[in-house]
C-alpha positions in Angstrom: 0.0 0.1 0.0 1.7 3.2 -1.2 1.9 6.5 0.7 2.6 10.1 -0.3 6.0 9.8 0.7 6.5 6.4 -1.2 5.4 8.1 -4.4 7.3 11.2 -4.0 10.5 9.2 -3.4 9.9 7.0 -6.2 9.3 10.2 -8.5 12.7 11.7 -7.2 14.4 8.2 -7.8 13.3 8.3 -11.4 15.3 11.7 -11.7 18.5 10.3 -10.2 17.8 12.1 -6.6 18.1 10.5 -3.1 14.8 9.0 -2.2 15.1 10.3 1.3 12.1 12.5 2.0 10.3 12.0 5.2 7.6 14.4 5.2 6.1 16.8 2.7 3.0 18.3 4.5 4.6 19.7 6.7 7.7 19.8 4.8 10.6 18.2 6.3 12.6 21.2 5.4 14.6 19.9 2.4 14.1 21.4 -1.0 12.8 18.3 -2.4 10.1 17.9 -0.1 9.0 21.4 -0.7 8.9 20.6 -4.5 6.9 17.6 -3.9 4.6 19.7 -1.6 3.9 22.1 -4.4 3.5 19.5 -7.3 2.1 16.4 -5.9 -1.6 17.8 -5.4 -1.5 19.0 -8.9 -0.5 15.6 -10.4 -3.1 13.9 -8.3 -5.7 16.2 -9.5 -4.7 15.9 -13.2 -4.7 12.1 -13.1 -8.4 12.0 -11.7 -9.2 14.1 -14.4 -8.0 11.9 -17.1 -10.5 9.2 -17.0 -13.7 7.9 -15.2 -11.8 5.7 -12.9 -14.1 2.9 -11.5 -12.7 3.1 -7.8 -13.8 6.9 -7.8 -17.3 6.6 -9.0 -20.0 8.5 -6.7 -23.7 8.8 -7.4 -25.7 11.4 -5.1 -28.6 13.4 -4.7 -27.9 17.2 -6.0 -28.3 20.3 -3.6 -30.8 22.7 -5.2 -29.7 26.3 -5.1 -32.4 28.7 -4.2 -30.4 32.0 -4.9 -30.1 31.5 -8.7 -32.4 33.5 -11.2 -33.8 30.8 -13.4 -34.9 33.1 -16.0 -31.5 34.6 -16.4 -30.0 31.2 -17.1 -33.0 29.7 -19.0 -33.7 26.7 -16.8 -36.1 25.7 -14.0 -33.4 24.5 -11.5 -30.0 25.0 -10.4 -27.9 22.6 -8.3 -24.6 22.7 -6.5 -21.7 21.1 -8.3 -20.4 18.2 -5.9 -17.4 19.6 -4.2 -15.3 16.5 -4.7 -16.3 16.0 -8.5 -13.7 16.2 -11.0 -15.8 14.6 -14.0 -19.5 14.9 -14.2 -20.7 11.7 -16.2 -24.4 11.7 -16.0 -27.7 13.3 -14.6 -30.6 11.3 -13.3 -34.2 12.5 -12.7 -35.4 11.0 -9.4 -39.1 9.9 -8.7 -41.2 12.5 -6.8 -41.7 10.0 -4.1 -38.3 9.0 -3.5 -36.7 10.0 -0.3 -33.1 10.3 1.2 -30.6 12.9 2.2 -27.6 12.1 0.0 -27.8 8.8 -1.4 -30.4 7.0 -3.8 -31.1 3.4 -5.0 -31.8 2.4 -8.7 -35.6 2.0 -7.7 -35.6 6.0 -7.0 -34.4 6.7 -10.6 -37.3 8.0 -12.8 -34.9 8.4 -16.1 -31.6 8.9 -17.3 -31.2 12.6 -18.7 -29.3 13.3 -21.9 -26.4 15.6 -22.2 -28.3 18.2 -24.0 -30.6 18.6 -20.7 -27.8 19.9 -18.4 -25.0 22.0 -18.4 -22.1 23.3 -16.1 -21.7 27.0 -15.4 -19.7 29.3 -13.0 -21.8 30.4 -10.1 -20.8 34.0 -9.4 -22.8 33.8 -6.0 -20.1 31.6 -4.3 -17.3 31.2 -7.3 -18.1 27.7 -7.6 -19.6 25.7 -10.5 -23.2 24.9 -10.6 -25.5 22.6 -12.6 -28.4 24.0 -14.7 -31.1 22.1 -15.9 -34.9 21.6 -16.1 -34.7 18.3 -14.3 -36.5 18.4 -11.0 -35.3 16.0 -8.2 -31.8 15.8 -9.9 -29.0 13.3 -9.1 -25.5 12.8 -10.4 -23.1 10.2 -11.3 -19.5 11.4 -11.2 -15.8 10.6 -10.9 -14.8 12.2 -7.5 -11.4 13.1 -6.2 -9.8 10.8 -3.5 -7.0 12.5 -1.7 -6.0 9.5 0.3 -3.0 7.8 -1.6 -3.7 4.5 0.3 -7.0 4.0 -1.5 -5.2 4.1 -5.1 -5.0 0.7 -6.9 -1.6 -0.2 -8.0 -2.1 0.4 -11.8 -2.9 4.0 -10.7 0.1 4.8 -8.7 2.7 4.1 -11.7 1.2 6.8 -13.9 1.1 9.3 -10.9 4.8 8.6 -10.2 5.7 9.4 -13.8 3.5 12.6 -14.1 4.9 13.9 -10.7 8.5 13.3 -11.9 7.8 15.1 -15.3 6.6 17.9 -13.2 9.6 18.1 -10.9 12.3 17.8 -13.5 12.7 21.4 -14.4 12.9 22.5 -10.8 15.2 19.7 -10.0 17.6 19.6 -13.0 18.0 23.3 -13.9 20.0 22.0 -17.2 19.4 22.5 -20.8 18.3 19.0 -21.2 15.5 19.2 -18.4 12.8 20.0 -21.1 13.9 16.9 -23.0 13.7 14.8 -19.9 10.5 16.1 -18.9 9.0 15.5 -22.4 10.4 11.8 -22.2 8.6 11.3 -18.9 5.6 12.8 -20.3 5.5 10.0 -23.0 5.9 7.2 -20.3 3.2 8.8 -18.5 0.9 8.4 -21.5 1.7 5.0 -22.1 1.2 3.9 -18.4 -2.0 5.9 -18.4 -3.4 4.0 -21.3 -2.2 0.8 -19.6 -4.0 1.9 -16.4 -7.3 2.9 -18.3 -7.2 -0.6 -19.8 -6.8 -2.4 -16.6 -9.4 -0.2 -14.7 -11.9 -1.0 -17.5 -11.1 -4.6 -17.2 -11.5 -4.8 -13.6 -15.1 -3.4 -14.0 -16.1 -5.6 -16.9 -18.7 -8.4 -15.5 -18.5 -11.8 -16.9 -21.8 -13.0 -18.4 -22.6 -16.8 -17.5 -24.7 -18.5 -19.6 -26.6 -21.4 -18.2 -26.3 -24.6 -20.2 -29.1 -27.1 -19.8 -28.0 -30.3 -18.0 -28.9 -32.4 -21.0 -26.4 -30.6 -23.1 -23.7 -30.3 -20.7 -23.6 -34.0 -20.1 -22.7 -34.7 -23.6 -19.5 -32.7 -23.0 -18.2 -35.1 -20.4 
């Protein structure tokens, strides 16, 4: 199970640096720890934005905003954009008689809403994003951001190490070849990212078992 420090030290080792960082938040006082503290959160957020990772899928009821001028935006309802969402996948309309605070079940869903039935815009009232739609009782399916590295699958940490290393290259190398090295790391990152997406997709594929009548299966023995 990897930790923040593990990933940072792996990224540093790719750059030929000593893997001796012991703390990044707060920093242990070393230059490399300070650089990791700056770039690691950005690398994590970037990787979550790359795909709809299966381990980060969430479905919640949306909180309606009552301080939005519906006529101004040409919609009936405005909802708060989930604070932990990085990729909004789908919007559902829930049944009028469904109950619950945050979660919902498949039985509560009235219908799936098409992508032309909602949009995301900036909310000037709180400087956050909001979801605009004509859908009543809306719920969302999205990819959420997970800060805890211990929850990341192994296939997710490999591209994360490479991405962080590419971010650290310029600050650590400070040579004319640093940009070339960063570019090479970005290429390796894209390859590892592609592999991670494939593994993640395979991990969520459900096998379909076809029941074979006993009279037929007995002939195979």
